[in-house]
LUMVOVEX-37079 format. One line per field, with one value per atom (N, C-alpha, C): z negated, y negated, x; atom name; chain. Coordinates in steps of 0.02 Angstrom, whole numbers, plus 50000, padded with zeros to 5 digits. Layout:
REM LUMVOVEX-37079
w (Z|...) $
v (Y|...) $
u (X|...) $
sese (CA|...) $
marza (A|...) $
//
This chain:
REM LUMVOVEX-37079
w (46563|46494|46484|46427|46414|46399|46424|46411|46337|46309|46240|46235|46188|46178|46112|46118|46057|46029|45969|45941|45872|45864|45798|45763|45703|45663|45604|45598|45545|45497|45436|45386|45336|45332|45281|45217|45170|45109|45065|45079|45040|45066|45123|45151|45121|45071|45039|45026|44977|44963|44955|44923|44914|44981|45026|45092|45131|45125|45159|45133|45068|45038|45062|45072|45090|45165|45207|45278|45323|45297|45341|45366|45322|45342|45394|45383|45435|45501|45498|45559|45599|45564|45598|45624|45588|45611|45679|45687|45751|45808|45794|45846|45862|45812|45824|45867|45856|45894|45967|45981|46048|46084|46065|46103|46081|46022|45996|45947|45965|45922|45877|45813|45769|45726|45720|45672|45628|45564|45520|45474|45471|45428|45382|45316|45266|45247|45254|45239|45164|45148|45078|45057|45107|45091|45147|45132|45181|45238|45298|45356|45387|45364|45387|45454|45470|45530|45593|45596|45656|45672|45625|45642|45653|45617|45627|45697|45719|45786|45839|45831|45879|45883|45825|45825|45861|45852|45885|45961|45984|46055|46082|46043|46064|46068|46028|46027|46080|46118|46174|46158|46103|46087|46141|46154|46206|46183|46118|46092|46021|46000|45931|45902|45842|45806|45740|45723|45658|45616|45554|45505|45454|45462|45419|45441|45428|45445|45501|45507|45563|45558|45497|45489|45514|45498|45521|45597|45625|45698|45731|45701|45729|45732|45678|45677|45732|45739|45790|45860|45872|45938|45954|45905|45918|45930|45907|45922|45990|46007|46070|46130|46126|46183|46201|46266|46324|46357|46321|46351|46366|46402|46418|46371|46319|46272|46239|46239|46212|46136|46110|46037|46017|45965|45936|45867|45849|45786|45744|45684|45634|45581|45579|45537|45462|45425|45353|45316|45353|45322|45294|45276|45248|45301|45348|45399|45463|45485|45546|45606|45617|45671|45739|45750|45815|45830|45781|45791|45806|45770|45783|45854|45874|45940|45996|45986|46037|46028|45982|45968|45945|45911|45880|45814|45801|45738|45677|45626|45565|45522|45537|45506|45540|45503|45535|45571|45545|45577|45646|45650|45714|45760|45731|45771|45801|45762|45787|45845|45841|45896|45960|45953|46011|46041|45998|46021|46057|46030|46058|46130|46150|46219|46268|46241|46280|46329|46318|46359|46344|46394|46386|46409|46369|46389|46386|46438|46439|46419|46366|46339|46342|46338|46334|46264|46259|46194|46197|46139|46136|46114|46127|46106|46078|46015|45981|45959|45987|45973|45980|46031|46046|46010|45963|45926|45953|45965|45994|45940|45962|45918|45958|45925|45958|45945|45888|45868|45879|45839|45843|45811|45830|45797|45772|45710|45681|45642|45634|45597|45562|45499|45459|45395|45374|45309|45305|45360|45357|45345|45379|45369|45298|45273|45205|45155|45164|45118|45122|45182|45189|45153|45158|45126|45050|45024|44952|44925|44968|44948|44913|44855|44816|44845|44854|44879|44830|44766|44715|44718|44726|44732|44796|44850|44914|44910|44871|44862|44826|44782|44742|44779|44812|44842|44918|44947|45019|45053|45105|45145|45104|45049|45008|44970|44970|44939|44972|45039|45075|45054|45045|45024|44954|44910|44842|44842|44882|44885|44913|44962|44992|44943|44904|44855|44798|44774|44716|44729|44790|44805|44848|44856|44903|44885|44822|44803|44801|44805|44809|44881|44928|44999|45029|45068|45102|45178|45216|45289|45321|45367|45402|45476|45508|45579|45621|45667|45712|45783|45820|45890|45932|45977|46016|46090|46124|46196|46231|46277|46310|46383|46403|46472|46497|46462|46482|46484|46437|46431|46472|46506|46546|46501|46439|46390|46325|46293|46229|46177|46121|46068|46001|45952|45883|45837|45786|45739|45675|45629|45565|45557|45602|45601|45673|45693|45762|45764|45805|45815|45890|45910|45978|45974|46001|45988|46050|46040|46092|46081|46020|46001|45977|45980|45955|45881|45854|45782|45745|45683|45644|45570|45537|45465|45449|45495|45485|45540|45521|45570|45588|45565|45582|45654|45690|45760|45768|45754|45760|45833|45878|45949|45987|45988|46011|46084|46125|46196|46216|46167|46181|46201|46249|46271|46274|46257|46253|46320|46373|46439|46494|46476|46526|46549|46521|46541|46513|46461|46430|46354|46321|46250|46239|46189|46172|46114|46122|46071|46039|45973|45936|45894|45898|45864|45820|45756|45711|45697|45708|45705|45640|45598|45536|45490|45447|45404|45330|45311|45240|45216|45151|45121|45126|45117|45121|45192|45241|45310|45325|45296|45304|45274|45215|45182|45225|45255|45299|45360|45386|45444|45426|45369|45348|45338|45307|45297|45364|45410|45476|45513|45502|45532|45508|45444|45416|45448|45466|45496|45573|45601|45674|45704|45668|45691|45701|45694|45694|45761|45816|45881|45894|45853|45859|45825|45785|45747|45793|45779|45822|45820|45767|45761|45788|45822|45848|45924|45948|46020|46037|46098|46118|46189|46198|46263|46278|46343|46365|46404|46382|46410|46419|46452|46457|46412|46397|46353|46307|46247|46200|46153|46132|46084|46025|45965|45903|45879|45864|45836|45777|45732|45678|45654|45628|45600|45527|45500|45430|45428|45377|45371|45369|45418|45426|45444|45411|45420|45474|45513|45560|45540|45562|45548|45612|45616|45670|45640|45663|45641|45565|45529|45457|45418|45451|45416|45435|45389|45401|45457|45506|45561|45545|45518|45503|45514|45515|45521|45594|45606|45673|45692|45758|45814|45833|45865|45889|45962|46003|46074|46086|46115|46121|46194|46215|46283|46283|46332|46340|46383|46366|46406|46432|46494|46519|46526|46512|46523|46496|46433|46405|46370|46340|46294|46311|46310|46318|46249|46243|46179|46192|46148|46151|46124|46166|46142|46193) $
v (42924|42903|42908|42936|42946|42880|42874|42814|42811|42751|42741|42751|42791|42802|42770|42719|42689|42739|42762|42819|42803|42813|42806|42873|42874|42935|42925|42970|42966|43024|43008|43059|43066|43126|43141|43160|43113|43126|43179|43199|43251|43321|43326|43391|43413|43456|43485|43431|43388|43332|43351|43408|43429|43443|43475|43490|43426|43379|43314|43279|43279|43246|43276|43342|43377|43372|43378|43387|43328|43279|43225|43183|43161|43116|43148|43210|43240|43252|43264|43273|43208|43153|43088|43065|43083|43064|43097|43159|43193|43156|43134|43099|43031|42996|42930|42938|42991|43002|43021|43037|43059|43011|42948|42897|42884|42907|42892|42833|42778|42719|42726|42740|42761|42705|42706|42665|42714|42718|42770|42742|42779|42759|42817|42804|42853|42841|42892|42884|42874|42836|42822|42852|42872|42899|42945|42985|43032|42993|43020|42989|42931|42919|42862|42875|42938|42955|42929|42937|42917|42842|42796|42725|42704|42734|42716|42737|42796|42819|42774|42755|42711|42644|42618|42554|42559|42616|42627|42629|42660|42662|42593|42554|42486|42443|42458|42420|42445|42497|42519|42567|42605|42655|42709|42737|42787|42857|42870|42938|42933|42985|42991|43055|43050|43109|43114|43174|43184|43231|43212|43253|43274|43334|43356|43424|43439|43503|43498|43549|43551|43497|43478|43424|43357|43344|43283|43283|43341|43348|43336|43362|43353|43279|43243|43171|43134|43150|43116|43131|43194|43214|43174|43167|43131|43056|43031|42961|42955|43003|43002|43010|43057|43071|43010|42997|43037|43012|42981|42954|43010|42993|43041|43035|42995|42987|43054|43076|43142|43143|43202|43214|43259|43240|43284|43307|43369|43398|43418|43388|43410|43446|43513|43552|43550|43515|43511|43537|43567|43591|43661|43688|43755|43809|43802|43853|43840|43777|43757|43800|43811|43855|43828|43763|43734|43743|43731|43740|43813|43859|43930|43949|43923|43940|43916|43859|43830|43849|43896|43920|43863|43814|43761|43787|43782|43809|43779|43819|43794|43756|43762|43720|43651|43598|43533|43507|43524|43501|43534|43598|43633|43609|43592|43564|43497|43457|43393|43403|43455|43470|43487|43521|43537|43473|43429|43366|43324|43325|43285|43304|43365|43387|43356|43333|43298|43343|43407|43451|43443|43441|43429|43490|43510|43561|43531|43540|43514|43569|43559|43611|43591|43642|43632|43609|43578|43564|43588|43598|43608|43542|43536|43477|43499|43484|43505|43443|43434|43375|43310|43310|43250|43245|43290|43288|43342|43323|43369|43415|43475|43520|43558|43576|43613|43687|43707|43777|43810|43792|43827|43787|43808|43786|43849|43849|43909|43895|43947|43941|44007|44004|44065|44060|44116|44116|44071|44064|44022|43949|43925|43856|43847|43898|43895|43889|43931|43929|43862|43835|43770|43716|43719|43669|43673|43731|43742|43734|43715|43711|43645|43650|43591|43558|43492|43457|43461|43462|43467|43535|43588|43655|43662|43630|43633|43603|43549|43518|43565|43607|43651|43714|43747|43812|43813|43753|43745|43788|43826|43864|43917|43939|43991|43964|43898|43869|43894|43904|43929|44001|44039|44109|44110|44068|44065|44045|43994|43973|44029|44064|44119|44175|44193|44247|44225|44164|44139|44136|44117|44107|44162|44218|44269|44297|44313|44345|44296|44231|44183|44166|44194|44178|44226|44199|44239|44227|44278|44269|44242|44195|44164|44181|44195|44211|44149|44157|44103|44125|44083|44096|44066|44105|44084|44087|44031|44027|44016|44061|44061|44039|43991|43966|43948|43900|43872|43925|43972|44020|44083|44093|44154|44215|44207|44261|44231|44266|44246|44299|44276|44323|44298|44342|44324|44356|44320|44346|44306|44323|44287|44251|44264|44231|44224|44164|44154|44102|44115|44070|44059|43996|43979|43952|43989|43976|43956|43909|43889|43923|43948|43981|44052|44095|44162|44169|44123|44123|44089|44111|44087|44088|44030|44028|44046|44036|44055|44102|44164|44212|44266|44259|44308|44297|44351|44347|44362|44312|44320|44332|44292|44297|44310|44372|44387|44373|44363|44352|44279|44235|44164|44134|44088|44051|43977|43935|43863|43828|43864|43830|43871|43910|43952|43924|43868|43837|43871|43913|43947|43942|43953|43966|44039|44070|44139|44140|44174|44175|44244|44246|44308|44302|44352|44352|44415|44404|44460|44463|44521|44527|44558|44582|44614|44567|44594|44552|44561|44611|44624|44595|44582|44559|44613|44675|44730|44733|44726|44726|44668|44610|44552|44564|44595|44611|44659|44708|44755|44719|44672|44634|44595|44562|44523|44568|44625|44672|44698|44711|44734|44681|44618|44563|44563|44573|44573|44627|44682|44738|44741|44688|44681|44738|44760|44813|44788|44723|44697|44704|44704|44710|44780|44828|44896|44906|44857|44864|44859|44899|44902|44837|44797|44736|44674|44685|44629|44624|44563|44550|44497|44499|44454|44429|44363|44332|44278|44263|44206|44160|44097|44051|43981|43939|43869|43826|43852|43815|43865|43841|43883|43837|43860|43822|43866|43836|43870|43837|43878|43854|43899|43871|43912|43880|43922|43896|43876|43887|43870|43821|43778|43732|43770|43758|43797|43750|43758|43715|43742|43697|43716|43681|43710|43681|43679|43631|43631|43618|43657|43651|43647|43683|43687|43632|43589|43536|43540|43521|43524|43475|43501|43459|43431|43473|43453|43511|43498|43550|43566|43628|43647|43607|43598|43631|43600|43641|43618|43639|43593|43607|43600|43652|43656|43668|43636|43647|43644|43676|43671|43610|43576|43520|43540|43565|43593|43540|43562|43520|43450|43446|43382|43344|43380|43347|43365|43314|43325|43334|43388|43404|43415|43387|43403|43474|43518|43586|43623) $
u (57432|57414|57339|57319|57248|57213|57152|57112|57093|57096|57075|56999|56978|56906|56884|56842|56813|56763|56777|56740|56713|56649|56617|56618|56647|56648|56601|56552|56503|56514|56532|56549|56493|56466|56415|56452|56456|56495|56464|56401|56368|56386|56418|56437|56504|56501|56560|56613|56602|56647|56720|56734|56803|56837|56799|56827|56838|56792|56800|56863|56872|56930|56996|56996|57057|57073|57022|57034|57017|56979|56957|57016|57059|57114|57160|57185|57227|57190|57125|57086|57083|57070|57065|57133|57186|57254|57269|57248|57259|57224|57163|57124|57156|57178|57210|57272|57310|57371|57356|57294|57276|57228|57232|57195|57124|57105|57038|57044|57012|57011|56950|56962|56909|56880|56815|56779|56740|56758|56732|56678|56622|56566|56550|56549|56529|56456|56415|56344|56334|56282|56266|56199|56159|56093|56070|56020|55992|55958|55965|55932|55970|56031|56070|56104|56116|56155|56120|56055|56016|56025|56010|56018|56090|56137|56207|56231|56210|56228|56197|56134|56101|56136|56158|56193|56260|56294|56358|56349|56296|56282|56267|56229|56212|56275|56326|56388|56437|56418|56459|56514|56508|56559|56559|56619|56627|56610|56613|56601|56576|56540|56516|56544|56573|56597|56560|56538|56506|56548|56558|56592|56540|56513|56459|56435|56372|56344|56293|56251|56203|56150|56131|56083|56110|56173|56206|56210|56228|56232|56164|56111|56044|56024|56038|56021|56059|56123|56163|56137|56119|56093|56029|55985|55923|55934|55991|56007|56041|56083|56121|56075|56028|55985|55943|55935|55957|56020|56066|56127|56177|56231|56284|56344|56339|56394|56410|56473|56489|56489|56475|56473|56531|56566|56617|56595|56613|56591|56652|56657|56705|56664|56668|56622|56639|56598|56606|56544|56497|56435|56440|56382|56380|56377|56331|56321|56360|56360|56397|56379|56315|56292|56311|56303|56319|56393|56436|56508|56524|56494|56505|56485|56427|56401|56447|56478|56522|56595|56608|56676|56721|56692|56731|56758|56823|56850|56817|56805|56774|56824|56888|56939|56936|56918|56910|56973|57032|57093|57100|57086|57089|57033|56975|56921|56941|56978|57002|57051|57091|57138|57100|57043|57001|56972|56946|56917|56969|57031|57085|57101|57085|57097|57047|56990|56938|56902|56903|56862|56789|56747|56675|56636|56587|56539|56469|56431|56362|56315|56277|56234|56161|56118|56046|56027|55970|55938|55866|55837|55765|55733|55668|55631|55564|55552|55490|55452|55392|55351|55392|55436|55475|55542|55555|55618|55665|55728|55777|55806|55825|55862|55914|55968|56022|56016|55987|55987|55919|55870|55807|55750|55690|55629|55594|55573|55544|55481|55441|55379|55366|55349|55340|55379|55408|55440|55502|55539|55598|55579|55528|55506|55479|55444|55418|55475|55528|55585|55621|55628|55661|55622|55556|55514|55518|55539|55543|55614|55661|55731|55745|55774|55792|55855|55853|55912|55970|55954|56006|56041|56001|56031|56070|56046|56080|56150|56157|56222|56270|56243|56286|56306|56257|56272|56264|56257|56258|56205|56224|56175|56140|56169|56138|56078|56070|56011|55947|55949|55891|55876|55929|55920|55890|55915|55889|55815|55798|55728|55684|55710|55672|55659|55710|55702|55657|55668|55632|55556|55537|55467|55436|55473|55451|55382|55371|55308|55249|55264|55210|55191|55228|55217|55165|55119|55070|55076|55095|55102|55039|55046|54991|54997|54940|54943|54958|55006|55027|55011|54976|54962|55018|55045|55103|55086|55092|55079|55146|55163|55228|55221|55264|55265|55195|55165|55100|55045|55048|54994|55001|55058|55067|55065|55089|55086|55059|55012|54985|55002|55029|55048|55022|55024|55008|55059|55080|55128|55127|55172|55176|55244|55290|55355|55378|55399|55420|55476|55526|55582|55593|55599|55619|55690|55738|55808|55847|55893|55940|56008|56018|56081|56067|56118|56106|56121|56161|56173|56116|56105|56049|56070|56066|56081|56153|56198|56268|56290|56306|56331|56280|56217|56166|56143|56131|56112|56037|55997|55924|55904|55930|55915|55980|56003|56071|56085|56033|56045|56039|56030|56023|56091|56089|56148|56130|56179|56164|56164|56178|56181|56147|56096|56062|55995|55974|55911|55849|55858|55801|55805|55749|55745|55728|55758|55743|55694|55638|55586|55583|55590|55582|55519|55477|55413|55407|55391|55378|55303|55272|55200|55174|55219|55198|55160|55117|55075|55088|55127|55138|55204|55208|55271|55325|55305|55354|55383|55340|55364|55411|55396|55438|55507|55507|55571|55612|55579|55615|55643|55604|55627|55691|55691|55750|55810|55801|55857|55882|55837|55856|55896|55878|55915|55987|55997|56065|56109|56077|56114|56107|56079|56072|56031|55980|55936|55864|55853|55785|55750|55787|55754|55727|55747|55721|55654|55633|55571|55511|55459|55400|55359|55367|55328|55365|55421|55460|55454|55444|55442|55495|55521|55575|55561|55564|55550|55602|55610|55650|55603|55598|55548|55577|55538|55555|55511|55451|55405|55369|55353|55316|55277|55219|55179|55160|55162|55140|55076|55026|54963|54942|54903|54875|54811|54766|54703|54711|54771|54786|54844|54847|54904|54970|55013|55074|55131|55188|55246|55292|55322|55374|55439|55495|55561|55602|55647|55696|55765|55813|55883|55889|55846|55852|55819|55780|55743|55669|55626|55554|55535|55499|55475|55406|55363|55295|55248|55183|55133|55119|55096|55074|55011|55001|55033|55101|55143|55208|55215|55235|55249|55323|55353|55425|55444|55498|55523|55599|55630|55701|55717|55772|55797|55865|55869|55932|55987|56049|56109|56099|56077|56056|56111|56160|56207|56279|56323|56395|56427|56465|56498|56573|56615|56686|56697|56722|56735|56780) $
sese (N|CA|C|N|CA|C|N|CA|C|N|CA|C|N|CA|C|N|CA|C|N|CA|C|N|CA|C|N|CA|C|N|CA|C|N|CA|C|N|CA|C|N|CA|C|N|CA|C|N|CA|C|N|CA|C|N|CA|C|N|CA|C|N|CA|C|N|CA|C|N|CA|C|N|CA|C|N|CA|C|N|CA|C|N|CA|C|N|CA|C|N|CA|C|N|CA|C|N|CA|C|N|CA|C|N|CA|C|N|CA|C|N|CA|C|N|CA|C|N|CA|C|N|CA|C|N|CA|C|N|CA|C|N|CA|C|N|CA|C|N|CA|C|N|CA|C|N|CA|C|N|CA|C|N|CA|C|N|CA|C|N|CA|C|N|CA|C|N|CA|C|N|CA|C|N|CA|C|N|CA|C|N|CA|C|N|CA|C|N|CA|C|N|CA|C|N|CA|C|N|CA|C|N|CA|C|N|CA|C|N|CA|C|N|CA|C|N|CA|C|N|CA|C|N|CA|C|N|CA|C|N|CA|C|N|CA|C|N|CA|C|N|CA|C|N|CA|C|N|CA|C|N|CA|C|N|CA|C|N|CA|C|N|CA|C|N|CA|C|N|CA|C|N|CA|C|N|CA|C|N|CA|C|N|CA|C|N|CA|C|N|CA|C|N|CA|C|N|CA|C|N|CA|C|N|CA|C|N|CA|C|N|CA|C|N|CA|C|N|CA|C|N|CA|C|N|CA|C|N|CA|C|N|CA|C|N|CA|C|N|CA|C|N|CA|C|N|CA|C|N|CA|C|N|CA|C|N|CA|C|N|CA|C|N|CA|C|N|CA|C|N|CA|C|N|CA|C|N|CA|C|N|CA|C|N|CA|C|N|CA|C|N|CA|C|N|CA|C|N|CA|C|N|CA|C|N|CA|C|N|CA|C|N|CA|C|N|CA|C|N|CA|C|N|CA|C|N|CA|C|N|CA|C|N|CA|C|N|CA|C|N|CA|C|N|CA|C|N|CA|C|N|CA|C|N|CA|C|N|CA|C|N|CA|C|N|CA|C|N|CA|C|N|CA|C|N|CA|C|N|CA|C|N|CA|C|N|CA|C|N|CA|C|N|CA|C|N|CA|C|N|CA|C|N|CA|C|N|CA|C|N|CA|C|N|CA|C|N|CA|C|N|CA|C|N|CA|C|N|CA|C|N|CA|C|N|CA|C|N|CA|C|N|CA|C|N|CA|C|N|CA|C|N|CA|C|N|CA|C|N|CA|C|N|CA|C|N|CA|C|N|CA|C|N|CA|C|N|CA|C|N|CA|C|N|CA|C|N|CA|C|N|CA|C|N|CA|C|N|CA|C|N|CA|C|N|CA|C|N|CA|C|N|CA|C|N|CA|C|N|CA|C|N|CA|C|N|CA|C|N|CA|C|N|CA|C|N|CA|C|N|CA|C|N|CA|C|N|CA|C|N|CA|C|N|CA|C|N|CA|C|N|CA|C|N|CA|C|N|CA|C|N|CA|C|N|CA|C|N|CA|C|N|CA|C|N|CA|C|N|CA|C|N|CA|C|N|CA|C|N|CA|C|N|CA|C|N|CA|C|N|CA|C|N|CA|C|N|CA|C|N|CA|C|N|CA|C|N|CA|C|N|CA|C|N|CA|C|N|CA|C|N|CA|C|N|CA|C|N|CA|C|N|CA|C|N|CA|C|N|CA|C|N|CA|C|N|CA|C|N|CA|C|N|CA|C|N|CA|C|N|CA|C|N|CA|C|N|CA|C|N|CA|C|N|CA|C|N|CA|C|N|CA|C|N|CA|C|N|CA|C|N|CA|C|N|CA|C|N|CA|C|N|CA|C|N|CA|C|N|CA|C|N|CA|C|N|CA|C|N|CA|C|N|CA|C|N|CA|C|N|CA|C|N|CA|C|N|CA|C|N|CA|C|N|CA|C|N|CA|C|N|CA|C|N|CA|C|N|CA|C|N|CA|C|N|CA|C|N|CA|C|N|CA|C|N|CA|C|N|CA|C|N|CA|C|N|CA|C|N|CA|C|N|CA|C|N|CA|C|N|CA|C|N|CA|C|N|CA|C|N|CA|C|N|CA|C|N|CA|C|N|CA|C|N|CA|C|N|CA|C|N|CA|C|N|CA|C|N|CA|C|N|CA|C|N|CA|C|N|CA|C|N|CA|C|N|CA|C|N|CA|C|N|CA|C|N|CA|C|N|CA|C|N|CA|C|N|CA|C|N|CA|C|N|CA|C|N|CA|C|N|CA|C|N|CA|C|N|CA|C|N|CA|C) $
marza (A|A|A|A|A|A|A|A|A|A|A|A|A|A|A|A|A|A|A|A|A|A|A|A|A|A|A|A|A|A|A|A|A|A|A|A|A|A|A|A|A|A|A|A|A|A|A|A|A|A|A|A|A|A|A|A|A|A|A|A|A|A|A|A|A|A|A|A|A|A|A|A|A|A|A|A|A|A|A|A|A|A|A|A|A|A|A|A|A|A|A|A|A|A|A|A|A|A|A|A|A|A|A|A|A|A|A|A|A|A|A|A|A|A|A|A|A|A|A|A|A|A|A|A|A|A|A|A|A|A|A|A|A|A|A|A|A|A|A|A|A|A|A|A|A|A|A|A|A|A|A|A|A|A|A|A|A|A|A|A|A|A|A|A|A|A|A|A|A|A|A|A|A|A|A|A|A|A|A|A|A|A|A|A|A|A|A|A|A|A|A|A|A|A|A|A|A|A|A|A|A|A|A|A|A|A|A|A|A|A|A|A|A|A|A|A|A|A|A|A|A|A|A|A|A|A|A|A|A|A|A|A|A|A|A|A|A|A|A|A|A|A|A|A|A|A|A|A|A|A|A|A|A|A|A|A|A|A|A|A|A|A|A|A|A|A|A|A|A|A|A|A|A|A|A|A|A|A|A|A|A|A|A|A|A|A|A|A|A|A|A|A|A|A|A|A|A|A|A|A|A|A|A|A|A|A|A|A|A|A|A|A|A|A|A|A|A|A|A|A|A|A|A|A|A|A|A|A|A|A|A|A|A|A|A|A|A|A|A|A|A|A|A|A|A|A|A|A|A|A|A|A|A|A|A|A|A|A|A|A|A|A|A|A|A|A|A|A|A|A|A|A|A|A|A|A|A|A|A|A|A|A|A|A|A|A|A|A|A|A|A|A|A|A|A|A|A|A|A|A|A|A|A|A|A|A|A|A|A|A|A|A|A|A|A|A|A|A|A|A|A|A|A|A|A|A|A|A|A|A|A|A|A|A|A|A|A|A|A|A|A|A|A|A|A|A|A|A|A|A|A|A|A|A|A|A|A|A|A|A|A|A|A|A|A|A|A|A|A|A|A|A|A|A|A|A|A|A|A|A|A|A|A|A|A|A|A|A|A|A|A|A|A|A|A|A|A|A|A|A|A|A|A|A|A|A|A|A|A|A|A|A|A|A|A|A|A|A|A|A|A|A|A|A|A|A|A|A|A|A|A|A|A|A|A|A|A|A|A|A|A|A|A|A|A|A|A|A|A|A|A|A|A|A|A|A|A|A|A|A|A|A|A|A|A|A|A|A|A|A|A|A|A|A|A|A|A|A|A|A|A|A|A|A|A|A|A|A|A|A|A|A|A|A|A|A|A|A|A|A|A|A|A|A|A|A|A|A|A|A|A|A|A|A|A|A|A|A|A|A|A|A|A|A|A|A|A|A|A|A|A|A|A|A|A|A|A|A|A|A|A|A|A|A|A|A|A|A|A|A|A|A|A|A|A|A|A|A|A|A|A|A|A|A|A|A|A|A|A|A|A|A|A|A|A|A|A|A|A|A|A|A|A|A|A|A|A|A|A|A|A|A|A|A|A|A|A|A|A|A|A|A|A|A|A|A|A|A|A|A|A|A|A|A|A|A|A|A|A|A|A|A|A|A|A|A|A|A|A|A|A|A|A|A|A|A|A|A|A|A|A|A|A|A|A|A|A|A|A|A|A|A|A|A|A|A|A|A|A|A|A|A|A|A|A|A|A|A|A|A|A|A|A|A|A|A|A|A|A|A|A|A|A|A|A|A|A|A|A|A|A|A|A|A|A|A|A|A|A|A|A|A|A|A|A|A|A|A|A|A|A|A|A|A|A|A|A|A|A|A|A|A|A|A|A|A|A|A|A|A|A|A|A|A|A|A|A|A|A|A|A|A|A|A|A|A|A|A|A|A|A|A|A|A|A|A|A|A|A|A|A|A|A|A|A|A|A|A|A|A|A|A|A|A|A|A|A|A|A) $
//
C-alpha cells in the first residue's frame, strides 16, 4: 500500500483560467485516488506562491504541486530549496518549458497520472545572484522585451505577449555590450545577447541551447556578438529555423560558472521574469531538486 503523501497544491488562477476550470478537478481526483492527501490553495495576487510554499514546508508537507506556468514553478523552487521535498508540475501556463524539458505531458490530467506514479528525477538548477532558476538566465534583447511586457497583455495572449513586446519595441532597442566571464575568468567574451541555460528549450519549443541537459552538472552558454539590429533580427529568424549555431557571430560554451557585466545599465532575466540590473553572477547547482516525472 502506498504511503499517504500530505501535499500542498498551489494553483495560479491567472494561468489560463479556462484550462484550470476544465482540467484541475479531474487532475486532482487522480492524485487523491493514488494516496495524495491534498490541501489546495488558489493564489489571489502576484508573488504569493513563494510564501505559501514556505509555509507548507514549515507545516511539514511531504510534497509541493504547482498548477501554473514556468513563473509559478520558479517561485515554488525558490521556496523549496535547499530542501529535498519533491515538486510536482501540472502545466497550465503558456510556454511550460520545464514540463517540456522533463517530458511531462502538457495535458494536466496526463501530467497528474505521471505524478501519481511517484517517480522522482533529481535535476540541476542554476543560481543567479542567489536566486534559483530551472531554465535560464539571460541578458540582452530577451530581458529587454520581458521588462516591456504588459501583465494585462500577458493574461490575454500568454507567451506570445513576449513576442508582441519584442516586435513592438524592436526599433527602439539599442544593443549594449555585455562582458562575459566564463568559469572564473578562464575565458573572456563580449557580446550583445547572452543566455546561460539549464534546459535546451527556450520560450516554448525553440531550442536556443540544443545541447543543454538538466542533469549534467553544467550550464550551456550561448553568446551572440553582433551589434546591429539587422543582425539581431537575422539571429532570431535563424533560431526559429534551428540554424543559429551556424552564424559567425554566435559562440557556445558549457560551464559551471559565468558572470555578466556591462558599463551601461542593463537588465537580466531568469525564467522569464526580470531579475534586475547587471552585474549577475551565475552558477550551476548540481542535483539540486527532486521532481515528480
